[in-house]
C-alpha positions as CSV (number, residue, x, y, z in Angstrom):
1,M,-0.1,-0.1,0.3
2,L,0.9,3.7,-0.8
3,R,-0.1,6.3,1.7
4,I,0.0,9.9,0.4
5,I,-0.8,12.7,2.7
6,T,-1.3,16.6,1.8
7,L,-1.2,19.8,3.5
8,N,-1.1,23.6,3.2
9,L,0.3,24.3,6.8
10,N,0.1,28.0,6.5
11,G,3.3,27.6,8.0
12,L,5.7,25.0,9.3
13,R,6.4,26.3,12.5
14,S,2.8,27.6,13.5
15,A,1.3,23.9,12.4
16,W,5.0,22.1,14.3
17,S,3.3,24.2,17.5
18,K,0.1,22.6,17.0
19,G,1.4,18.9,17.1
20,F,1.4,18.5,13.7
21,L,4.9,16.2,13.4
22,P,3.7,13.5,16.3
23,W,0.3,13.3,13.9
24,A,2.0,13.2,11.2
25,A,4.2,10.6,12.0
26,A,2.0,8.4,13.4
27,Q,0.4,7.9,9.8
28,G,2.6,5.9,8.5
29,A,2.5,8.1,5.3
30,D,5.2,6.9,2.3
31,V,5.0,10.7,1.3
32,I,3.7,13.7,3.0
33,C,3.7,16.6,0.7
34,L,3.6,20.1,2.3
35,Q,2.7,23.7,1.3
36,E,2.7,27.1,2.6
37,L,6.3,26.7,4.4
38,K,6.8,30.7,5.3
39,A,9.8,29.6,6.2
40,Q,13.5,29.5,4.7
41,H,16.2,26.7,5.4
42,A,17.8,29.3,8.3
43,D,14.5,29.3,10.0
44,L,13.9,25.7,10.3
45,S,15.0,23.8,13.7
46,D,17.5,20.9,13.3
47,E,14.2,18.7,14.1
48,M,12.2,20.4,11.2
49,K,15.0,19.4,9.5
50,T,15.6,15.8,10.0
51,P,12.3,15.0,11.6
52,D,12.3,11.3,13.7
53,G,12.0,8.7,10.5
54,L,11.6,10.9,7.9
55,H,13.7,12.8,4.8
56,A,12.9,16.1,4.6
57,Y,13.3,18.4,1.6
58,Y,12.3,21.5,1.1
59,H,12.0,24.5,-1.8
60,C,11.6,27.4,0.1
61,A,10.9,30.9,-1.2
62,E,13.3,33.7,-1.5
63,K,10.9,36.3,0.2
64,K,10.8,35.8,3.6
65,G,7.6,34.2,5.8
66,Y,6.1,33.3,2.0
67,S,5.1,30.3,0.3
68,G,7.6,27.3,0.3
69,V,6.7,23.4,0.0
70,G,8.4,20.8,1.2
71,L,8.3,16.4,1.1
72,W,8.8,14.4,4.1
73,C,9.6,10.7,2.4
74,R,9.3,7.5,4.7
75,N,12.1,6.2,2.4
76,E,15.0,8.0,0.4
77,P,14.1,9.2,-3.2
78,D,16.3,8.1,-5.9
79,A,16.2,12.0,-7.2
80,V,14.7,15.2,-6.2
81,F,13.7,18.1,-8.3
82,E,13.2,21.8,-7.1
83,G,11.2,23.9,-9.2
84,T,9.4,23.9,-13.2
85,G,12.0,26.0,-14.9
86,H,10.2,29.5,-14.6
87,A,12.1,31.8,-12.5
88,E,9.5,34.2,-11.8
89,F,7.9,31.0,-9.5
90,D,10.3,29.1,-8.5
91,A,11.9,32.2,-6.6
92,E,8.4,31.4,-4.9
93,G,8.9,27.7,-3.7
94,R,5.9,26.4,-5.6
95,Y,7.0,22.7,-6.9
96,L,9.0,20.0,-5.5
97,R,9.1,16.8,-7.0
98,A,10.6,13.3,-5.4
99,D,10.8,10.0,-7.9
100,F,10.5,6.6,-6.4
101,G,11.2,3.8,-9.5
102,N,8.4,4.4,-11.8
103,L,6.7,6.9,-9.0
104,S,7.0,10.7,-8.8
105,V,5.2,12.6,-5.9
106,I,5.1,16.0,-6.6
107,S,4.2,19.1,-4.2
108,L,2.5,21.6,-5.7
109,Y,1.4,25.2,-4.5
110,L,-0.6,27.0,-6.9
111,P,-0.8,31.1,-6.9
112,S,-3.6,32.4,-5.5
113,G,-5.2,35.4,-6.8
114,S,-7.4,36.8,-4.1
115,S,-4.9,39.3,-2.9
116,S,-4.7,41.9,-5.6
117,P,-5.6,42.0,-9.6
118,E,-1.9,41.5,-9.9
119,R,-1.6,38.0,-8.3
120,Q,-4.6,36.9,-10.0
121,A,-2.6,37.6,-13.2
122,A,0.4,35.9,-11.8
123,K,-2.3,33.1,-11.4
124,F,-3.0,33.1,-14.4
125,R,0.6,32.7,-15.7
126,F,1.5,29.8,-13.5
127,M,-1.5,28.3,-14.8
128,D,-0.5,28.7,-18.6
129,L,3.3,27.9,-17.9
130,F,2.5,25.0,-15.8
131,Y,-0.1,23.1,-17.8
132,P,2.6,21.7,-20.5
133,L,4.6,20.2,-17.6
134,L,1.4,18.4,-16.3
135,I,1.2,17.4,-20.0
136,E,4.8,16.1,-20.5
137,L,4.3,14.3,-16.9
138,A,1.2,12.6,-17.7
139,R,2.8,11.3,-20.7
140,N,6.5,10.0,-19.5
141,G,5.4,6.9,-18.5
142,R,6.0,7.3,-15.1
143,D,3.3,6.7,-12.2
144,V,2.6,10.5,-11.3
145,V,0.9,12.4,-8.1
146,V,0.5,15.9,-8.1
147,C,-0.9,16.8,-4.6
148,G,-1.1,20.4,-3.1
149,D,-3.0,23.2,-2.6
150,W,-4.3,24.1,-6.2
151,N,-6.5,27.4,-4.9
152,I,-9.6,26.5,-7.3
153,A,-12.4,24.4,-6.5
154,H,-13.5,22.9,-9.8
155,Q,-17.2,22.3,-9.0
156,E,-20.1,23.9,-7.1
157,I,-19.9,20.8,-4.8
158,D,-16.8,22.0,-4.0
159,L,-17.7,25.3,-1.7
160,K,-20.5,26.2,0.7
161,N,-21.3,29.3,-1.5
162,W,-20.3,28.7,-5.0
163,R,-23.2,31.3,-5.7
164,S,-21.8,34.2,-4.4
165,N,-18.1,33.2,-5.5
166,R,-18.6,33.0,-9.2
167,Q,-16.7,36.0,-9.8
168,N,-14.4,35.7,-6.7
169,S,-10.7,34.1,-6.9
170,G,-10.4,30.4,-6.6
171,F,-14.0,29.8,-8.3
172,L,-13.7,32.0,-11.6
173,P,-15.2,30.5,-14.8
174,E,-11.1,30.4,-16.0
175,E,-9.8,29.0,-13.0
176,R,-12.7,26.2,-13.1
177,A,-12.3,25.3,-17.2
178,W,-8.3,24.8,-16.5
179,V,-8.9,22.3,-14.0
180,S,-11.7,21.0,-16.3
181,R,-9.0,20.7,-19.2
182,V,-6.0,19.7,-17.1
183,L,-9.0,16.4,-16.8
184,D,-10.1,16.0,-19.9
185,E,-7.6,16.7,-22.0
186,G,-4.5,16.0,-19.7
187,G,-5.5,12.8,-18.8
188,W,-5.1,13.6,-14.9
189,T,-7.6,11.9,-12.1
190,D,-8.9,13.8,-9.6
191,V,-8.3,11.1,-7.1
192,Y,-10.9,12.2,-4.0
193,R,-13.7,12.5,-6.4
194,R,-12.8,9.4,-8.2
195,L,-13.7,7.8,-4.9
196,H,-16.3,10.1,-3.5
197,P,-18.2,11.7,-6.8
198,T,-21.0,13.6,-5.0
199,T,-19.6,14.7,-1.8
200,T,-19.7,18.2,-0.6
201,G,-19.4,19.5,3.4
202,E,-17.7,16.4,3.8
203,S,-15.0,17.5,0.9
204,Y,-13.6,20.8,2.2
205,T,-10.1,21.3,2.6
206,W,-10.0,25.3,3.7
207,W,-12.1,27.6,5.9
208,S,-11.5,31.1,6.1
209,N,-10.5,32.3,9.2
210,R,-13.2,35.3,9.3
211,G,-16.6,34.8,10.8
212,Q,-17.5,31.2,11.8
213,A,-16.3,29.6,8.5
214,W,-15.3,26.8,10.6
215,A,-17.6,26.1,12.8
216,K,-20.3,26.3,10.2
217,N,-18.1,24.0,8.2
218,V,-18.2,26.9,5.2
219,G,-16.0,25.6,3.3
220,W,-13.7,25.6,-0.3
221,R,-11.6,21.7,-1.6
222,L,-8.5,23.3,-2.6
223,D,-6.3,20.3,-2.0
224,Y,-6.1,17.5,-4.3
225,Q,-3.7,14.7,-5.5
226,L,-4.0,14.3,-9.4
227,A,-3.1,11.4,-10.2
228,T,-2.6,9.5,-13.6
229,P,-4.6,7.0,-14.5
230,A,-2.8,3.7,-13.7
231,L,-1.9,4.9,-10.4
232,A,-5.5,6.7,-9.6
233,A,-7.1,3.4,-10.4
234,T,-5.6,2.0,-7.2
235,A,-7.0,4.4,-4.8
236,C,-8.6,2.9,-2.3
237,R,-9.4,5.3,0.3
238,A,-9.3,9.1,0.9
239,D,-10.1,11.2,3.9
240,V,-10.3,15.1,5.0
241,Y,-8.8,14.7,8.5
242,K,-10.8,17.3,10.7
243,A,-10.4,15.7,14.5
244,Q,-7.3,18.1,14.9
245,R,-6.9,21.4,13.3
246,F,-3.2,22.1,12.7
247,S,-3.6,25.0,9.8
248,D,-6.6,26.6,8.1
249,H,-6.5,23.8,5.7
250,A,-7.2,19.8,6.9
251,P,-4.6,17.1,5.6
252,L,-6.0,15.1,2.3
253,L,-4.9,11.4,2.6
254,I,-5.2,8.9,0.2
255,D,-4.4,5.3,0.5
256,Y,-3.4,3.5,-2.9
257,D,-3.1,-0.3,-3.3
258,H,-3.3,-2.4,-6.1
259,A,-5.1,-5.4,-4.0
260,C,-8.2,-2.9,-3.9
């Protein structure tokens, strides 16, 4: 069995202080994909750099307290690759890939466009640049899973207040169409939706810190694992963990097993 977890930490040090490491270590995951580290290597403690029983890799943003992705791996990867080759976004620490035999696991943090029109334009630029890479990954003959915060709710069932968010970043028609293109033309599978095609509230992975969004479950499904078809076909369990809160996001756990 292969267990992969993905979580936007909203700060590695913050999630660490809330008990994320003990929880993560107890899950028996093969790979844990992390986003929004909000830290640089110099900010990390020795334990964060070498968490017990795990091999840790980080692609930090150049800007302090911003973005960054990581991978915690039970087994040492054959190879690790940082960035997509596009300097604008590689400086923000948004892509980290680990290879294990014929398997590639990628931690992705797609930009948010909610803060300003300029950041929405940057988000669209990233999407345009990233799509060809997704096509290449899907066609290279490897089993690949891209895990992370995609900052897009794909369908109406992926957020509580979809009607009032149709003109807001994260649920714009252009963003949703891009995800559809990734799935339909690119050949990727939204693994959670393969197992839970109609689930609504239980599927949410992010809640605003404003109001009582968490208490009322006014959430969005922003965190996905997209996999190549053969790997996706082996998925047998997908859960969003909500019993503890480490971040404004919740961990997404998926088990892949050829015996399913």
